[in-house]
C-alpha positions in Angstrom: 17.1 52.9 58.5 19.2 54.7 55.9 16.8 57.7 56.1 17.3 58.0 59.9 21.1 57.8 59.5 21.1 60.5 56.8 18.9 62.8 58.9 21.2 62.2 61.9 24.3 63.0 59.9 22.8 66.2 58.5 21.7 67.3 62.0 25.3 66.9 63.2 26.8 68.8 60.3 24.4 71.7 60.7 24.9 71.8 64.5 28.7 72.0 64.0 28.5 74.7 61.3 26.4 77.0 63.5 28.4 76.7 66.7 28.6 80.2 68.2 32.4 80.0 69.0 33.4 79.2 65.4 34.1 82.2 63.4 31.8 82.9 60.4 33.1 84.5 57.2 31.8 87.8 58.5 33.3 87.3 61.9 36.7 86.8 60.4 36.5 90.3 59.0 35.9 91.9 62.4 38.9 93.5 64.0 39.3 93.5 67.8 40.5 96.9 68.9 43.0 97.4 71.7 41.7 100.9 72.6 38.4 102.6 72.3 38.1 104.2 68.9 37.7 107.9 68.2 35.5 109.8 65.8 36.5 107.6 62.8 34.2 104.9 64.1 30.4 104.8 64.7 28.8 102.6 67.3 26.5 100.0 65.7 25.5 98.2 68.9 26.5 96.2 71.9 27.1 92.4 71.9 27.6 89.7 74.4 29.6 86.7 73.2 29.3 83.5 75.3 31.0 80.2 75.7 29.4 77.5 77.7 32.8 75.7 77.7 34.5 78.5 79.5 36.8 79.4 76.5 37.6 83.1 76.3 38.6 82.6 72.6 35.2 81.1 71.7 33.4 83.8 73.6 35.4 86.5 71.7 34.7 84.7 68.4 31.0 84.7 69.2 31.2 88.4 69.9 32.9 88.9 66.5 30.2 86.9 64.7 27.5 89.0 66.4 29.3 92.2 65.5 29.4 91.2 61.8 25.6 90.5 62.0 25.2 94.2 63.1 27.3 95.2 60.0 30.2 96.3 62.2 33.8 95.8 61.2 35.4 96.4 64.6 34.7 95.7 68.2 36.2 96.9 71.6 35.9 94.4 74.5 34.6 96.2 77.5 34.7 93.3 79.9 35.2 89.5 80.1 33.2 87.8 82.9 34.0 84.2 83.9 31.1 82.5 85.7 32.0 78.9 86.6 32.2 76.9 83.3 30.7 79.8 81.3 32.4 83.0 80.1 30.8 86.1 78.7 32.5 88.9 76.6 30.8 92.2 76.7 31.8 94.4 73.7 30.9 97.5 71.7 30.5 97.0 68.0 31.7 99.7 65.6 31.7 100.6 61.9 35.1 102.2 61.3 36.2 104.0 58.1 
């Protein structure tokens, strides 16, 4: 019984720590740009942040986390698309000097 309880607790902790809408350490370092950058930045990829709860902030956080995984340090949000209870943030990830 104790083993099952321990496994359940560990499962809950790991599920909470990997939630897409929670900023990772890398995601905290990503800057959201107000305007498209110039030649001082290189595109590293495109990302789609999502929130099943319909939270724009959580979707943006997810996009920042994805940008950090691409080794980007900045992102420009191209579009935010609400779809019922879900929201998606389409962004371009950059590595800026």
